[in-house]
C-alpha positions as CSV (number, residue, x, y, z in Angstrom):
1,M,-25.7,22.9,-16.2
2,I,-26.0,21.0,-12.9
3,E,-25.8,17.3,-13.3
4,N,-26.3,16.2,-9.8
5,V,-29.1,17.7,-7.6
6,Q,-27.9,18.3,-4.1
7,S,-30.0,18.5,-1.0
8,I,-29.4,18.8,2.7
9,T,-31.1,16.2,4.8
10,A,-32.4,16.7,8.3
11,D,-29.1,15.4,9.8
12,N,-27.2,17.9,7.7
13,Q,-25.8,15.3,5.3
14,T,-25.3,16.4,1.7
15,T,-26.8,13.9,-0.7
16,T,-27.0,13.8,-4.5
17,T,-28.1,11.4,-7.2
18,T,-24.7,9.7,-6.7
19,G,-25.3,9.1,-2.9
20,R,-24.0,10.6,0.2
21,Y,-20.8,12.6,0.2
22,L,-18.1,12.0,2.8
23,T,-15.2,14.1,4.1
24,A,-11.6,12.9,3.9
25,D,-11.8,12.0,7.6
26,E,-14.9,10.0,7.1
27,V,-13.4,8.1,4.1
28,A,-10.2,7.4,6.2
29,D,-12.4,5.8,8.9
30,Y,-14.5,4.0,6.3
31,L,-11.4,2.5,4.5
32,N,-9.3,2.2,7.7
33,L,-6.6,4.3,6.1
34,P,-4.6,7.3,7.4
35,V,-6.3,10.5,6.3
36,V,-3.0,11.6,4.7
37,T,-3.3,8.5,2.4
38,V,-6.9,9.5,1.5
39,Y,-5.6,13.0,0.5
40,K,-2.7,11.5,-1.5
41,Y,-4.9,9.1,-3.4
42,A,-7.4,11.9,-4.1
43,R,-4.6,14.2,-5.4
44,N,-3.2,11.4,-7.6
45,G,-6.6,10.5,-9.0
46,D,-6.3,7.0,-7.5
47,L,-9.4,7.5,-5.4
48,P,-12.6,9.0,-6.9
49,A,-13.1,12.5,-5.4
50,S,-14.3,16.0,-6.1
51,K,-12.6,19.2,-4.9
52,L,-15.0,21.9,-3.8
53,G,-12.9,24.9,-3.2
54,K,-10.2,23.7,-0.8
55,H,-12.3,20.7,0.5
56,W,-12.3,17.2,-0.9
57,R,-15.6,15.3,-1.0
58,F,-16.1,11.6,-1.8
59,S,-19.3,10.0,-3.1
60,T,-20.1,6.9,-1.2
61,R,-21.3,5.2,-4.4
62,H,-18.0,5.9,-6.1
63,I,-15.9,4.8,-3.1
64,D,-17.8,1.5,-2.9
65,E,-17.3,1.0,-6.7
66,W,-13.5,1.7,-6.2
67,I,-13.4,-0.8,-3.4
68,H,-15.2,-3.4,-5.6
69,Q,-12.8,-2.8,-8.5
70,N,-9.7,-3.1,-6.3
71,R,-11.0,-6.3,-4.7
72,N,-11.7,-7.8,-8.1
73,V,-8.1,-7.1,-9.1
74,A,-6.9,-8.7,-6.0
75,E,-9.2,-11.7,-6.3
76,A,-8.1,-12.2,-10.0
77,A,-4.5,-12.3,-8.9
78,G,-5.3,-14.5,-5.9
79,T,-4.6,-13.5,-2.3
80,R,-1.0,-12.4,-2.0
81,R,1.1,-12.4,1.2
82,V,3.3,-9.4,1.5
83,L,5.9,-8.8,4.2
84,I,7.3,-5.3,4.7
85,V,10.5,-5.2,6.7
86,D,11.1,-1.6,7.7
87,T,12.4,0.9,10.3
88,G,9.1,2.4,11.2
89,S,8.4,5.0,8.5
90,Q,4.9,6.4,8.1
91,E,5.0,5.8,4.4
92,N,5.2,2.1,5.0
93,E,2.1,2.3,7.3
94,T,0.3,3.8,4.4
95,L,1.6,1.1,2.1
96,L,0.4,-1.6,4.5
97,G,-3.1,-0.1,4.6
98,W,-3.3,0.1,0.9
99,L,-2.1,-3.5,0.4
100,R,-4.7,-4.7,2.8
101,H,-7.5,-2.9,1.1
102,T,-6.5,-4.4,-2.2
103,G,-6.9,-7.9,-0.8
104,C,-3.4,-8.7,0.2
105,E,-2.5,-10.3,3.5
106,A,0.2,-7.8,4.5
107,S,2.4,-7.6,7.6
108,L,4.7,-4.8,8.7
109,I,7.8,-6.0,10.7
110,R,10.4,-3.8,12.3
111,G,13.9,-5.2,11.8
112,S,15.4,-8.5,10.5
113,D,14.8,-10.7,13.6
114,G,11.0,-10.3,13.3
115,A,11.1,-10.9,9.6
116,I,13.0,-14.1,10.0
117,E,10.5,-15.3,12.6
118,V,7.6,-14.6,10.2
119,L,9.3,-16.3,7.3
120,Q,9.9,-19.4,9.4
121,R,6.1,-19.7,10.0
122,E,4.5,-18.4,6.8
123,N,4.8,-18.5,3.1
124,T,5.3,-15.1,1.5
125,D,4.9,-13.9,-2.1
126,L,6.5,-10.5,-1.8
127,I,9.1,-9.2,0.6
128,L,9.7,-5.4,0.7
129,V,12.9,-4.6,2.5
130,E,14.4,-1.3,3.7
131,P,18.2,-1.7,3.7
132,E,18.4,0.1,7.1
133,A,15.9,-2.4,8.6
134,I,18.4,-5.2,8.1
135,D,21.4,-3.0,8.9
136,R,22.5,-3.4,5.2
137,N,23.5,-6.9,6.1
138,V,23.6,-9.2,3.0
139,E,23.7,-12.3,5.2
140,V,20.1,-11.4,6.3
141,L,19.1,-11.2,2.7
142,K,20.6,-14.7,2.1
143,R,18.6,-16.0,5.0
144,I,15.5,-14.5,3.7
145,R,16.1,-16.1,0.4
146,R,16.6,-19.5,2.0
147,L,13.4,-19.2,4.0
148,A,11.3,-17.8,1.0
149,P,13.0,-19.1,-2.2
150,D,10.0,-18.4,-4.4
151,A,9.2,-14.9,-3.0
152,I,9.9,-11.7,-4.9
153,V,12.4,-9.6,-2.9
154,A,12.4,-5.8,-3.4
155,I,14.7,-3.3,-1.8
156,M,12.9,0.0,-1.0
157,S,15.2,3.0,-0.7
158,E,15.4,6.7,-1.1
159,E,19.0,6.6,-2.2
160,F,20.9,4.1,-4.2
161,D,23.8,2.5,-2.4
162,A,25.9,0.8,-5.1
163,A,28.1,-1.1,-2.7
164,F,25.2,-2.6,-0.8
165,M,23.3,-3.4,-4.1
166,D,26.3,-5.1,-5.6
167,Q,26.5,-7.4,-2.6
168,A,22.7,-7.8,-2.4
169,L,22.6,-9.0,-6.0
170,T,24.8,-11.9,-5.1
171,T,21.8,-13.4,-3.2
172,G,19.7,-13.6,-6.3
173,P,17.4,-11.4,-8.4
174,L,16.1,-8.2,-6.7
175,T,13.8,-5.4,-7.6
176,V,14.7,-1.9,-6.5
177,L,11.8,0.5,-5.6
178,A,12.6,4.1,-5.3
179,K,11.0,5.9,-2.4
180,P,8.5,7.5,-2.3
181,L,6.9,4.4,-3.6
182,Q,4.4,4.4,-6.5
183,R,1.3,2.3,-6.1
184,E,1.6,0.9,-9.6
185,S,5.2,-0.3,-9.0
186,V,4.2,-2.4,-6.1
187,M,1.1,-3.8,-7.9
188,N,3.3,-4.8,-10.9
189,L,5.3,-7.0,-8.5
190,L,2.1,-8.7,-7.4
191,H,1.0,-9.7,-10.9
């Protein structure tokens, strides 16, 4: 049984009782996210989508509801400031876009010098650090801690470096996030 009646409009847009349907490229433009992120969220079930053959389609109504739900979560938690200190990976660009769309004020900084400059000017709630971005320098972590003593500091890494982590833990409590990052893991740090 067909639940949604589809029709093709004069401008070749597919519409149904749930609104207009968008392609992944259109959703990426609409949400200001990389298209690979849209596909990833659709595959993981994080973004409401339907797969028609090999093509993903997204209902505008469902996308708007998803945005509203994510904004409500962010508003309930208050606006969070997040600093990502990285070496320039595409995964962190994706993370940055996702954080911004959930209501966080997020910045992506390459290397420790830029991170120190930002922390001297701004309060930050969460600092996500790639060890390579600070050259695995524990002194940089100590400085980050002095500048943002109330911030949660999380190390993001694909591989566990026991020697670095032993030294890093001397700076205070740390959270370790395994890459590839899971959205829920980052959100749990924000609540």
